[in-house]
C-alpha positions in Angstrom: 0.0 0.0 0.0 1.3 3.4 -0.9 4.4 2.0 -2.7 5.4 2.9 -6.3 5.0 0.0 -8.7 8.2 -1.4 -10.1 6.6 -1.4 -13.6 4.0 1.1 -14.7 0.4 -0.2 -14.9 -2.1 1.7 -17.1 -5.8 0.8 -16.9 -7.7 2.0 -19.9 -11.4 2.9 -19.8 -14.0 0.8 -21.6 -13.2 0.1 -25.3 -16.0 2.3 -26.6 -14.0 5.4 -25.7 -10.8 4.2 -27.4 -12.7 3.0 -30.5 -14.9 6.1 -30.7 -11.9 8.4 -30.9 -10.5 6.4 -33.9 -13.8 6.0 -35.6 -14.0 9.8 -35.7 -10.7 9.8 -37.6 -11.5 7.0 -40.0 -15.1 8.0 -41.0 -15.6 11.0 -43.3 -18.2 10.0 -45.9 -21.3 7.8 -46.1 -19.1 5.6 -48.3 -17.1 4.7 -45.2 -20.1 3.1 -43.6 -20.9 0.7 -42.3 -17.6 0.3 -40.4 -16.9 -3.0 -38.6 -14.1 -3.4 -36.1 -13.3 -6.6 -34.2 -10.7 -7.4 -31.6 -9.5 -10.0 -29.1 -8.1 -8.2 -26.1 -7.2 -8.7 -22.5 -9.1 -6.4 -20.2 -8.3 -5.3 -16.6 -11.1 -4.2 -14.3 -11.8 -3.9 -10.6 -13.4 -6.9 -9.0 -14.0 -6.9 -5.2 -14.7 -10.6 -5.1 -13.0 -12.4 -8.1 -14.4 -15.7 -9.2 -12.3 -17.9 -11.4 -13.5 -17.8 -15.1 -16.5 -15.7 -14.1 -15.3 -12.4 -12.6 -11.6 -12.0 -12.7 -9.4 -8.9 -12.6 -8.1 -9.7 -16.0 -9.9 -11.6 -18.8 -9.7 -12.2 -22.5 -12.7 -11.4 -24.7 -13.8 -10.8 -28.2 -15.5 -7.5 -28.9 -17.0 -5.9 -31.9 -17.6 -2.2 -32.6 -19.6 -0.9 -35.6 -20.7 2.4 -37.0 -23.8 2.8 -39.3 -25.6 5.5 -41.3 -28.9 5.0 -39.4 -30.7 3.3 -36.6 -32.2 0.5 -38.7 -28.8 -0.7 -40.0 -27.2 -0.4 -36.5 -30.1 -2.4 -35.0 -29.7 -5.1 -37.6 -26.0 -5.5 -36.6 -26.9 -5.4 -32.9 -29.4 -8.3 -33.3 -27.0 -10.2 -35.7 -24.4 -10.2 -33.0 -26.9 -11.4 -30.3 -28.1 -14.2 -32.5 -24.5 -15.2 -33.3 -23.7 -15.5 -29.6 -26.9 -17.4 -28.9 -26.1 -19.9 -31.7 -22.5 -20.3 -30.5 -23.8 -21.0 -26.9 -26.4 -23.5 -28.1 -24.7 -25.3 -30.9 -21.1 -25.5 -29.6 -21.4 -25.2 -25.8 -24.8 -26.9 -25.5 -25.9 -24.1 -23.3 -29.6 -23.2 -23.8 -29.5 -19.5 -23.4 -32.4 -17.1 -23.2 -32.1 -14.1 -25.6 -33.7 -10.7 -25.0 -33.4 -7.2 -23.8 -32.1 -5.8 -20.5 -34.2 -3.4 -18.4 -33.1 0.2 -18.4 -31.5 -0.3 -14.9 -29.4 -3.1 -16.3 -28.3 -1.4 -19.6 -24.7 -0.8 -20.5 -23.7 2.7 -19.6 -24.3 4.9 -22.6 -26.4 2.4 -24.5 -29.9 3.1 -25.9 -30.7 -0.7 -25.7 -28.7 -3.6 -24.3 -29.4 -7.2 -25.4 -28.2 -10.3 -23.6 -28.0 -14.1 -23.6 -28.7 -15.5 -20.1 -27.9 -19.1 -19.0 -28.9 -21.0 -15.9 -26.1 -22.7 -14.0 -26.7 -25.9 -12.1 -27.1 -24.1 -8.8 -30.0 -22.1 -10.3 -28.1 -18.9 -10.7 -27.9 -16.8 -13.9 -24.9 -16.1 -16.0 -24.8 -13.2 -18.4 -23.0 -15.0 -21.3 -22.8 -12.3 -24.0 -24.2 -8.9 -24.7 -24.9 -6.7 -27.7 -25.6 -2.9 -27.4 -27.2 -0.4 -29.6 -25.5 2.8 -28.6 -27.5 5.2 -30.8 -25.7 8.4 -31.4 -24.5 8.8 -27.7 -20.9 7.9 -28.4 -21.0 9.6 -31.8 -21.9 12.9 -30.0 -19.2 12.5 -27.5 -16.4 11.7 -30.0 -17.8 13.5 -33.0 -18.2 10.4 -35.1 -20.0 11.9 -38.1 -20.1 11.5 -41.8 -21.1 13.5 -44.9 -24.3 12.1 -46.3 -25.2 12.0 -50.0 -26.6 15.6 -49.8 -23.4 16.8 -48.3 -24.7 17.3 -44.7 -22.7 16.3 -41.7 -24.7 13.5 -39.8 -23.9 11.6 -36.6 -23.3 7.9 -37.0 -25.1 5.2 -35.1 -22.8 2.8 -33.3 -23.0 -0.6 -31.7 -20.8 -2.8 -29.5 -20.9 -6.4 -28.5 -18.8 -8.9 -26.7 -18.3 -12.4 -25.3 -15.5 -13.4 -22.9 -13.7 -16.3 -21.3 -16.6 -16.3 -18.9 -18.1 -18.9 -21.3 -15.5 -21.4 -20.0 -17.1 -21.0 -16.5 -20.5 -21.3 -18.2 -19.6 -24.7 -19.7 -18.2 -25.9 -16.4 -21.2 -24.9 -14.4 -23.9 -25.9 -16.9 -22.7 -29.4 -17.5 -20.3 -30.4 -14.7 -21.0 -32.7 -11.8 -19.3 -34.0 -8.6 -16.9 -36.1 -10.7 -15.6 -33.1 -12.6 -16.0 -31.6 -16.1 -18.6 -32.8 -18.6 -17.6 -31.4 -22.0 -19.8 -31.1 -25.1 -18.2 -33.1 -27.9 -18.0 -30.1 -30.2 -15.8 -28.3 -27.7 -13.9 -31.2 -26.1 -10.1 -31.2 -26.9 -10.4 -35.0 -26.9 -13.8 -36.3 -27.9 -12.7 -39.9 -27.4 -10.0 -41.5 -25.2 -8.8 -45.1 -25.7 -7.4 -46.7 -22.6 -5.6 -50.0 -23.1 -5.7 -52.4 -20.1 -3.1 -55.0 -19.1 0.5 -55.5 -17.9 3.6 -56.7 -19.7 2.8 -58.7 -22.8 -0.9 -58.3 -22.4 -0.5 -54.6 -22.0 1.7 -54.3 -25.1 -0.9 -56.3 -27.1 -3.7 -54.0 -25.8 -1.7 -50.9 -26.5 -0.9 -52.0 -30.0 -4.6 -52.7 -30.7 -5.6 -49.4 -29.0 -3.2 -47.5 -31.3 -4.7 -49.2 -34.4 -8.2 -48.4 -33.2 -7.2 -44.8 -32.4 -5.9 -44.4 -36.0 -9.2 -45.7 -37.4 -11.2 -43.3 -35.2 -9.0 -40.4 -36.2 -9.7 -41.2 -39.8 -13.3 -40.4 -39.1 -12.4 -36.8 -38.2 -12.7 -37.4 -34.5 -10.3 -35.9 -31.9 -9.0 -39.0 -30.2 -6.2 -39.7 -27.7 -4.7 -43.1 -26.9 -3.5 -43.2 -23.3 -0.8 -45.8 -23.8 2.4 -44.2 -22.5 1.8 -44.1 -18.7 2.3 -47.7 -17.5 2.9 -46.5 -13.9 -0.8 -45.6 -13.6 -3.6 -48.1 -13.1 -6.5 -48.3 -15.5 -8.8 -47.2 -12.7 -6.7 -44.1 -12.1 -6.9 -43.3 -15.8 -10.7 -43.9 -16.0 -11.2 -41.5 -13.1 -8.9 -38.9 -14.6 -10.6 -38.8 -17.9 -14.0 -38.6 -16.2 -12.7 -35.6 -14.2 -11.4 -34.0 -17.4 -14.8 -34.4 -19.0 -14.0 -36.5 -22.1 -17.4 -37.4 -23.7 -16.5 -41.0 -24.6 -13.9 -43.4 -23.1 -13.0 -46.7 -24.7 -11.6 -49.5 -22.6 -9.6 -52.2 -24.3 -8.2 -55.3 -22.5 -7.2 -58.8 -23.3 -10.7 -60.2 -23.0 -12.2 -57.5 -25.1 -9.7 -58.2 -27.9 -10.3 -61.9 -27.7 -14.0 -61.3 -28.1 -13.5 -58.7 -30.8 -15.2 -55.9 -28.9 -14.5 -52.7 -27.2 -16.1 -51.4 -24.0 -17.4 -47.9 -24.8 -18.3 -45.6 -21.8 -20.2 -42.3 -22.1 -19.3 -39.6 -19.6 -23.0 -39.5 -18.7 -25.6 -42.0 -19.7 -27.8 -40.5 -22.4 -30.6 -43.0 -21.5 -31.1 -44.4 -18.0 -28.8 -47.4 -17.6 -27.0 -46.8 -20.9 -23.7 -45.5 -19.9 -21.5 -48.4 -20.9 -21.8 -50.9 -23.8 -19.7 -53.3 -25.8 -19.4 -52.7 -29.5 -17.7 -54.9 -32.1 -14.2 -53.5 -32.7 -14.6 -53.1 -36.4 -17.8 -51.1 -35.9 -16.5 -48.7 -33.3 -15.1 -46.0 -35.7 -18.3 -45.8 -37.7 -20.7 -45.6 -34.8 -18.8 -43.0 -32.8 -19.8 -39.9 -34.9 -23.5 -40.7 -34.1 -22.8 -41.3 -30.5 -21.0 -38.0 -30.1 -23.8 -36.2 -31.9 -26.3 -37.8 -29.6 -24.3 -36.8 -26.5 -24.1 -33.2 -27.7 -27.9 -33.2 -28.1 -28.4 -34.9 -24.8 -26.4 -32.2 -22.9 -28.4 -29.4 -24.5 -31.7 -31.1 -23.8 -30.6 -31.9 -20.2 -29.6 -28.3 -19.5 -32.8 -27.0 -21.1 -35.0 -29.3 -19.0 -33.1 -28.2 -15.8 -33.7 -24.6 -16.7 -37.4 -25.1 -17.4 -37.8 -27.2 -14.2 -36.3 -24.4 -12.2 -38.1 -21.4 -13.8 -41.5 -20.6 -12.3 -44.2 -18.0 -13.2 -45.0 -16.1 -10.0 -47.4 -13.2 -9.1 -47.0 -12.9 -5.4 -44.1 -11.4 -3.5 -43.7 -14.4 -1.1 -43.6 -16.8 -4.0 -41.1 -14.6 -5.8 -38.7 -14.5 -2.8 -38.9 -18.3 -2.4 -38.4 -19.0 -6.2 -35.3 -16.7 -6.7 -33.6 -18.3 -3.8 -33.1 -21.5 -5.9 -33.9 -20.6 -9.5 -35.6 -18.1 -11.9 -38.9 -16.3 -11.6 -41.0 -15.0 -14.4 -42.7 -12.0 -13.0 -44.2 -8.6 -14.0 -42.2 -5.5 -13.2 -43.0 -1.8 -13.3 -39.7 -0.8 -14.9 -38.6 1.6 -12.1 -34.9 1.3 -11.3 -35.6 2.1 -7.6 -38.0 -0.9 -7.5 -35.2 -3.0 -9.0 -32.9 -1.9 -6.3 -35.4 -2.8 -3.6 -35.8 -6.2 -5.1 -32.1 -6.8 -5.2 -31.6 -5.5 -1.6 -34.2 -7.9 -0.3 -33.5 -11.0 -2.4 -30.1 -10.5 -4.2 -32.1 -11.1 -7.4 -32.0 -8.8 -10.5 -33.9 -8.6 -13.7 -31.9 -10.8 -16.0 -33.7 -10.5 -19.4 -37.0 -9.5 -21.1 -37.1 -12.7 -23.2 -37.7 -12.1 -26.9 -39.9 -15.1 -27.2 -41.9 -14.5 -24.0 -45.7 -14.2 -24.6 -47.3 -10.8 -24.5 -49.0 -10.3 -21.1 -49.9 -7.4 -18.7 -50.2 -7.4 -15.0 -48.9 -5.6 -11.9 -45.4 -5.4 -10.5 -44.5 -8.3 -8.2 -42.9 -5.9 -5.8 -44.7 -2.5 -5.8 -48.1 -3.4 -7.5 -47.8 -0.7 -10.2 -48.6 -1.6 -13.9 -46.0 -3.7 -15.7 -43.8 -1.7 -18.1 -42.8 -4.3 -20.7 -46.0 -6.0 -22.0 -44.5 -9.3 -20.9 -43.0 -11.0 -17.8 -39.3 -10.4 -16.9 -37.0 -13.2 -15.8 -35.5 -12.5 -12.4 -32.7 -14.5 -10.7 -29.6 -14.3 -8.7 -26.6 -13.9 -10.9 -22.8 -14.3 -11.0 
């Protein structure tokens, strides 16, 4: 405390300020629009209570910044980014996010509208997994981002920004993991399949040779496979537990008896159907059935996470029911839209309005907290968040 740093540390403000200054230099004419900038950058920010992967002092993220001639074009970009993030979460990470708009109290500072994808973790909490902001002309006014239109008039540009960070790693861990460790969706897993030969001395060498042959055949199918044949000091049981902990979707066990019977024991990280976690498959059939098994496992994880979210999301109208529900999951409730009311809800329950879901049905009612008319024409999802 109070000491000079040995090396200078410079903490820059949010990227919109840096990008805005340069957009003003790069944009002169309507022919310069739209302008799209994208970067991967490490960001440093203040965190009172850092959480690994979720809220860290420094993190890596992807961020986009765009400038447009009008609101319609800027909004198309804003929604394109949101849809791209939602597709990535669902299709690669098997995380069934809810897309929609943030309330005014939850908007990014300086934004006209903020859109989000929200995911439910296995403890019932929400994780904001990506955001897209329509900034209107707010930053254009501050940084004089303007262009000469076709009539020669100087006009303010409409800007957007959007980002997704390494927080998604935490999202994958907490959406799919269990007490044994990671559970990785096949499309993300560094190793989709691991082959573990079983045996000692000559039997071990025979099993390792067959495992390498099988591994080569699996690799030829475009599958990321690893043959664990170079750690003889470790028991098969140790390896099984290790690969379970590391979340590999499919493990193949290959021992002397398996080889004699012309089969391989195939084990899924989680049973996709009750009682179907382990099965024996003819050795020559294994490479051709694995792509389908991996696709099924990917779909299973998405459906499992979606069911968990729906099972833990409840429509509520009364305050007592709201308090009880947000303690363990999400509540769909009416809200008046007043930021002071949001603050009161957070103070009493630690819950915040996570998203006004795009696909939510149109409804009207009274605020679950203060009883004033709802502001959004639909229910808002509330939950405790990371």
